[in-house]
N, C-alpha and C positions, 0 to 999 in steps of 0.2 A: 389160622384163625385171624379173625375179621378184630378180634381185641387185639390184637399185638401189630400194628403196620409197622413198626421199626421192627422189631423181630422175622418179619416173613420179609421186610424189605432186606434184609443183612444176610440173611439165609441166604436170599435169592443173589444176590450181587456178589456173595462169597462164592456161591456156585459156578455162575454166570466170572469169574475174577478166574476161575481155576481151570476156568472151557478153555480159553483165549491165551491165557498163561499158555498150557500146554497145548495149543495147535501152533504158537510161537516158537513158542518150545523144540517143536516137531527138528527145526531143520540144523540146532543144535543136537540131535541124539540122546540128548534126554528125559526123560519124564520126569513129570511135576515134583515139585521136590527136594529132587535129584540134585538143582545149581543150588540152594542155598544148602546144601551140606558141599558142596563144594565151593563155593563163597565161601565161607565157614572153615574151610581149607586154606583157599587163594590166602585168607586176610592172616588167619591165625597160624598158619602152618603147621607142623607136623601136633597131633593129638590126641591120648590117646582116647579109645573107641568109646571105654565107658562116659569122658568127657565132651565126648560128639554127642552120641545120646541123648546128655540131659543138656542139651544146647541144642538142641532137635527138636528137643520140648514133645516128641512124639514115642512110642514104643518099641521099644529095642530090638523087636523082630522086624518090624520094617527097616532101621535104618544097617541090619544087618544087613535081609537083603539087597538095600540101593544098596549096601559097600558091593555085597557079591558081584550086579551086574556092572556098574563103576569098575572096578578090579579084573571085572573078564575083556574091557574092555577097553582096558587100558589108560583111565584116569586115575586112578587108586593106586596106593602100595599098601599092603598091611604087613608089621612086621612085628616078632616080639620087642618090647620095650627093654633098651638092655640096663636100664636099672628096675626093671620088675619083669619079670621070664612070663607071669601072669598076667602081663597086658600085653596090648598089641593097640601099637602106635599105627596110625591111620596119615597118607598123608597122599595132597594131589603129589603128582607125576610135570613131567616137561609137556608131557601130549596135551595132558589138559591146560596147558594155556592157553593151548590159541580159542580154548571155548570160551576161556573169562570176557572175550572182547563179545565176542557172538551174545553171550547170557546178556551181557551188558545190556546190546542192542536189543535185544528181546524185550527187556526188563523195560526200557523206554520206548519202547512201538509200545509196550502194553498201557503204559503211564497216558501218554498222547492218546489212543485210543480211549482209556479208561475214562479221563479227563476230556474228551472234544468238548467243547459247547461252555464249555467255563471258566474265567477269565482269571487272573491271579489271584485277585482279591477271592472270590467262590474255589481257590483252589487252596487257599493258603488255612480259609476257616472249615474245607470241609476237612483237614489235612489235624487246625484241629479241635474240631467236635470228636475225630474219629479217633483221637489220641483218648483225648476225653472217654468214651464208651470204649477205647481198651483198659483205659487203669477201674473203670469199674468192674469192671470184665476180671481183673487178672485180680481184684479185691476178691472176687469168687471163687477162685480156681488156685488149688494151693497150686498148683505147680504153675505156676508163674513165677521168675526169681527179679530179685529185687530193681534187676537194672530195666527190668520193664514197668514199673510203679510209677 
């Protein structure tokens, strides 16, 4: 829409950023979004699937499908929680550890590609402004947790 230049730009940028991330992640064998799940597991260790779904902030069926693919690839294991047999614990595997540096490199490359041509001051200002925009949107979205506000 003509009257919404910032919303239009954000929408286009988000789509292009996801496409660029997907291209860089191809070399890792991960699909866009899976890297966030893996980063969460690498940082937090084993978590219940329900907690992972909440942390990912996406539809439960999407997380379940991601976990199925990652399990088949040998990057995660899912086991019954010994404290609550109804719950499932999700854990990254030793094989997935090799991906960690590849994902970090891909995201570093994406960052540099995304911010090419901006000096350090501009990069800091952009991060500051985007943080304010995120806070505004989280104020409107009941899905945002307190840590993002």
